[in-house]
C-alpha positions as YAML, in Angstrom:
chain: A
units: angstrom
residues:
- id: 1
  name: MET
  ca: [218.50, -110.62, 51.77]
- id: 2
  name: LYS
  ca: [217.48, -107.07, 50.82]
- id: 3
  name: THR
  ca: [214.13, -106.81, 49.06]
- id: 4
  name: LYS
  ca: [213.08, -103.32, 48.06]
- id: 5
  name: TYR
  ca: [209.70, -104.21, 46.61]
- id: 6
  name: LEU
  ca: [208.16, -105.96, 49.64]
- id: 7
  name: LEU
  ca: [206.17, -104.29, 52.39]
- id: 8
  name: PRO
  ca: [207.24, -104.61, 56.03]
- id: 9
  name: TYR
  ca: [206.08, -107.76, 57.85]
- id: 10
  name: LYS
  ca: [203.52, -105.89, 60.01]
- id: 11
  name: PHE
  ca: [201.41, -105.17, 56.90]
- id: 12
  name: LYS
  ca: [200.55, -108.89, 56.64]
- id: 13
  name: ARG
  ca: [198.51, -108.79, 59.86]
- id: 14
  name: ILE
  ca: [196.77, -105.56, 58.81]
- id: 15
  name: GLY
  ca: [196.01, -107.17, 55.45]
- id: 16
  name: TRP
  ca: [194.36, -110.22, 57.04]
- id: 17
  name: PHE
  ca: [192.37, -107.95, 59.36]
- id: 18
  name: LEU
  ca: [190.93, -106.12, 56.32]
- id: 19
  name: PHE
  ca: [190.76, -109.06, 53.89]
- id: 20
  name: VAL
  ca: [188.53, -111.47, 55.81]
- id: 21
  name: PRO
  ca: [185.62, -109.08, 56.54]
- id: 22
  name: ALA
  ca: [185.84, -107.60, 53.03]
- id: 23
  name: VAL
  ca: [185.50, -111.06, 51.48]
- id: 24
  name: VAL
  ca: [182.63, -111.99, 53.80]
- id: 25
  name: PHE
  ca: [180.69, -108.77, 53.16]
- id: 26
  name: GLY
  ca: [181.49, -108.94, 49.43]
- id: 27
  name: LEU
  ca: [180.14, -112.49, 49.12]
- id: 28
  name: ILE
  ca: [177.02, -111.65, 51.13]
- id: 29
  name: SER
  ca: [176.45, -108.61, 48.93]
- id: 30
  name: LEU
  ca: [176.98, -110.61, 45.73]
- id: 31
  name: PHE
  ca: [174.89, -113.67, 46.54]
- id: 32
  name: TYR
  ca: [172.14, -112.13, 48.67]
- id: 33
  name: ASP
  ca: [171.93, -108.65, 47.09]
- id: 34
  name: TRP
  ca: [172.49, -107.11, 50.51]
- id: 35
  name: GLU
  ca: [173.01, -103.35, 50.21]
- id: 36
  name: PRO
  ca: [172.71, -101.34, 53.43]
- id: 37
  name: ALA
  ca: [170.81, -98.10, 52.82]
- id: 38
  name: PHE
  ca: [173.38, -95.90, 54.56]
- id: 39
  name: LEU
  ca: [175.84, -96.74, 51.77]
- id: 40
  name: ASP
  ca: [173.52, -95.28, 49.09]
- id: 41
  name: VAL
  ca: [175.41, -92.19, 47.96]
- id: 42
  name: GLN
  ca: [175.66, -90.03, 44.90]
- id: 43
  name: VAL
  ca: [178.80, -90.97, 42.99]
- id: 44
  name: TRP
  ca: [180.67, -89.33, 40.16]
- id: 45
  name: GLY
  ca: [181.77, -91.33, 37.18]
- id: 46
  name: TYR
  ca: [181.04, -93.08, 33.89]
- id: 47
  name: THR
  ca: [177.82, -95.07, 33.64]
- id: 48
  name: GLY
  ca: [177.24, -95.35, 29.88]
- id: 49
  name: LEU
  ca: [173.58, -94.45, 30.32]
- id: 50
  name: GLU
  ca: [171.53, -92.41, 27.88]
- id: 51
  name: ASP
  ca: [169.34, -89.55, 29.04]
- id: 52
  name: ILE
  ca: [165.69, -89.07, 28.06]
- id: 53
  name: MET
  ca: [166.65, -87.43, 24.75]
- id: 54
  name: GLY
  ca: [168.81, -90.43, 23.77]
- id: 55
  name: LYS
  ca: [172.12, -88.60, 24.28]
- id: 56
  name: LEU
  ca: [174.94, -90.56, 25.83]
- id: 57
  name: ASN
  ca: [176.02, -88.90, 29.06]
- id: 58
  name: ILE
  ca: [179.62, -89.89, 29.63]
- id: 59
  name: ILE
  ca: [179.98, -88.37, 33.09]
- id: 60
  name: GLN
  ca: [177.06, -88.61, 35.51]
- id: 61
  name: THR
  ca: [176.39, -88.47, 39.21]
- id: 62
  name: PRO
  ca: [173.92, -91.31, 39.86]
- id: 63
  name: MET
  ca: [172.89, -92.75, 43.22]
- id: 64
  name: ASN
  ca: [174.75, -95.95, 43.94]
- id: 65
  name: ASN
  ca: [175.26, -98.31, 46.85]
- id: 66
  name: ILE
  ca: [179.03, -98.34, 47.35]
- id: 67
  name: LEU
  ca: [179.32, -101.59, 49.35]
- id: 68
  name: ASN
  ca: [180.66, -103.48, 46.31]
- id: 69
  name: GLU
  ca: [183.24, -100.80, 45.61]
- id: 70
  name: ILE
  ca: [184.38, -100.69, 49.24]
- id: 71
  name: CYS
  ca: [184.68, -104.48, 49.40]
- id: 72
  name: GLY
  ca: [186.52, -104.65, 46.06]
- id: 73
  name: VAL
  ca: [189.04, -101.99, 47.04]
- id: 74
  name: LEU
  ca: [189.62, -103.58, 50.45]
- id: 75
  name: ILE
  ca: [190.06, -107.06, 48.95]
- id: 76
  name: ILE
  ca: [192.65, -105.76, 46.47]
- id: 77
  name: VAL
  ca: [194.56, -103.58, 48.94]
- id: 78
  name: ALA
  ca: [194.46, -106.18, 51.72]
- id: 79
  name: GLY
  ca: [195.34, -108.98, 49.30]
- id: 80
  name: LEU
  ca: [198.38, -107.04, 48.12]
- id: 81
  name: MET
  ca: [199.39, -106.42, 51.74]
- id: 82
  name: ILE
  ca: [199.13, -110.14, 52.54]
- id: 83
  name: ALA
  ca: [200.80, -111.31, 49.35]
- id: 84
  name: PHE
  ca: [203.67, -108.86, 49.23]
- id: 85
  name: SER
  ca: [204.68, -108.36, 52.84]
- id: 86
  name: LYS
  ca: [207.98, -109.76, 53.99]
- id: 87
  name: GLU
  ca: [208.10, -112.88, 56.10]
- id: 88
  name: LYS
  ca: [209.71, -112.74, 59.53]
- id: 89
  name: GLU
  ca: [212.83, -114.26, 58.01]
- id: 90
  name: GLU
  ca: [213.05, -113.42, 54.32]
- id: 91
  name: ASP
  ca: [215.81, -115.33, 52.50]
- id: 92
  name: GLU
  ca: [216.56, -116.67, 49.03]
- id: 93
  name: LEU
  ca: [214.43, -119.78, 49.53]
- id: 94
  name: ILE
  ca: [211.39, -117.68, 50.51]
- id: 95
  name: THR
  ca: [212.01, -115.48, 47.47]
- id: 96
  name: THR
  ca: [212.11, -118.55, 45.23]
- id: 97
  name: ILE
  ca: [208.88, -119.89, 46.76]
- id: 98
  name: ARG
  ca: [207.28, -116.45, 46.29]
- id: 99
  name: LEU
  ca: [208.25, -116.36, 42.60]
- id: 100
  name: GLU
  ca: [207.14, -119.95, 41.93]
- id: 101
  name: SER
  ca: [203.81, -119.27, 43.69]
- id: 102
  name: LEU
  ca: [203.24, -116.14, 41.62]
- id: 103
  name: VAL
  ca: [203.93, -117.99, 38.37]
- id: 104
  name: TRP
  ca: [201.69, -120.89, 39.45]
- id: 105
  name: ALA
  ca: [198.86, -118.48, 40.39]
- id: 106
  name: THR
  ca: [199.18, -116.69, 37.05]
- id: 107
  name: TYR
  ca: [198.94, -119.94, 35.08]
- id: 108
  name: TRP
  ca: [195.88, -121.09, 37.02]
- id: 109
  name: ASN
  ca: [194.23, -117.68, 36.83]
- id: 110
  name: TYR
  ca: [194.44, -117.66, 33.05]
- id: 111
  name: ALA
  ca: [193.43, -121.32, 32.80]
- id: 112
  name: ILE
  ca: [190.25, -120.45, 34.69]
- id: 113
  name: LEU
  ca: [189.75, -117.43, 32.43]
- id: 114
  name: LEU
  ca: [190.17, -119.52, 29.27]
- id: 115
  name: LEU
  ca: [187.66, -122.07, 30.53]
- id: 116
  name: ALA
  ca: [185.22, -119.28, 31.35]
- id: 117
  name: PHE
  ca: [185.50, -117.88, 27.81]
- id: 118
  name: VAL
  ca: [184.63, -121.28, 26.38]
- id: 119
  name: LEU
  ca: [182.06, -122.59, 28.88]
- id: 120
  name: VAL
  ca: [180.30, -119.64, 30.56]
- id: 121
  name: TYR
  ca: [177.93, -117.13, 28.97]
- id: 122
  name: ASP
  ca: [175.69, -114.12, 29.67]
- id: 123
  name: MET
  ca: [175.45, -112.83, 33.25]
- id: 124
  name: ALA
  ca: [177.14, -115.94, 34.64]
- id: 125
  name: PHE
  ca: [180.21, -114.87, 32.64]
- id: 126
  name: PHE
  ca: [180.04, -111.44, 34.29]
- id: 127
  name: THR
  ca: [179.99, -113.12, 37.71]
- id: 128
  name: VAL
  ca: [183.02, -115.21, 36.75]
- id: 129
  name: MET
  ca: [184.82, -112.01, 35.66]
- id: 130
  name: VAL
  ca: [184.04, -110.38, 39.01]
- id: 131
  name: PHE
  ca: [185.66, -113.33, 40.78]
- id: 132
  name: ASN
  ca: [188.51, -113.40, 38.27]
- id: 133
  name: MET
  ca: [189.56, -109.91, 39.31]
- id: 134
  name: PHE
  ca: [190.63, -111.39, 42.64]
- id: 135
  name: THR
  ca: [191.59, -114.93, 41.63]
- id: 136
  name: ILE
  ca: [195.28, -114.31, 40.99]
- id: 137
  name: LEU
  ca: [195.78, -112.71, 44.41]
- id: 138
  name: VAL
  ca: [193.83, -115.40, 46.23]
- id: 139
  name: LEU
  ca: [195.56, -118.23, 44.38]
- id: 140
  name: PHE
  ca: [198.97, -116.68, 45.10]
- id: 141
  name: ILE
  ca: [198.19, -116.25, 48.80]
- id: 142
  name: VAL
  ca: [196.95, -119.83, 49.10]
- id: 143
  name: LYS
  ca: [199.87, -121.36, 47.16]
- id: 144
  name: PHE
  ca: [202.55, -119.27, 48.87]
- id: 145
  name: ASN
  ca: [201.26, -119.94, 52.38]
- id: 146
  name: TRP
  ca: [200.79, -123.64, 51.61]
- id: 147
  name: ALA
  ca: [204.37, -123.87, 50.34]
- id: 148
  name: LEU
  ca: [205.64, -122.07, 53.47]
- id: 149
  name: TYR
  ca: [203.63, -124.42, 55.66]
- id: 150
  name: LYS
  ca: [205.12, -127.47, 53.90]
- id: 151
  name: LEU
  ca: [208.63, -125.98, 54.22]
- id: 152
  name: LYS
  ca: [208.24, -125.32, 57.95]
- id: 153
  name: LYS
  ca: [206.76, -128.79, 58.45]
- id: 154
  name: SER
  ca: [209.67, -130.44, 56.66]
- id: 155
  name: LEU
  ca: [212.18, -128.40, 58.68]
- id: 156
  name: ARG
  ca: [210.50, -129.48, 61.94]
- id: 157
  name: TYR
  ca: [210.57, -133.10, 60.75]
- id: 158
  name: GLU
  ca: [214.34, -132.90, 60.12]
- id: 159
  name: GLU
  ca: [215.00, -131.61, 63.64]
...
């Protein structure tokens, strides 16, 4: 089956190689406030901060530790590589499993988001939103790989 929108299979391995350390460093940074000093750099962008005179400066160049940004970008890019790389043998059944997993992940992602809107407040809500940026990718990867595992297991059982 010809799929134009999927990456080549080799990207899956590269994705896992980037994804695992990015998640580990991201979680350590989030929960333990670990920010290595060599990643403190001057960045360019919007901060929404006011200067001494009370004027809103839209574009600034503050000092920032970029570990969170690096981890976030790597998690997204690597997650997309894992999620949307072809399998060794890509056929109609794999395509169906991929679509069903994506729909399932979308439903669960928004169910979590709805619960967060109702049950979580203040900075805890911000933390939930940080995780929610990655939830749909992670849920899709877990569901898709679990469905493939079950399919392969059932095929081995039939042989």
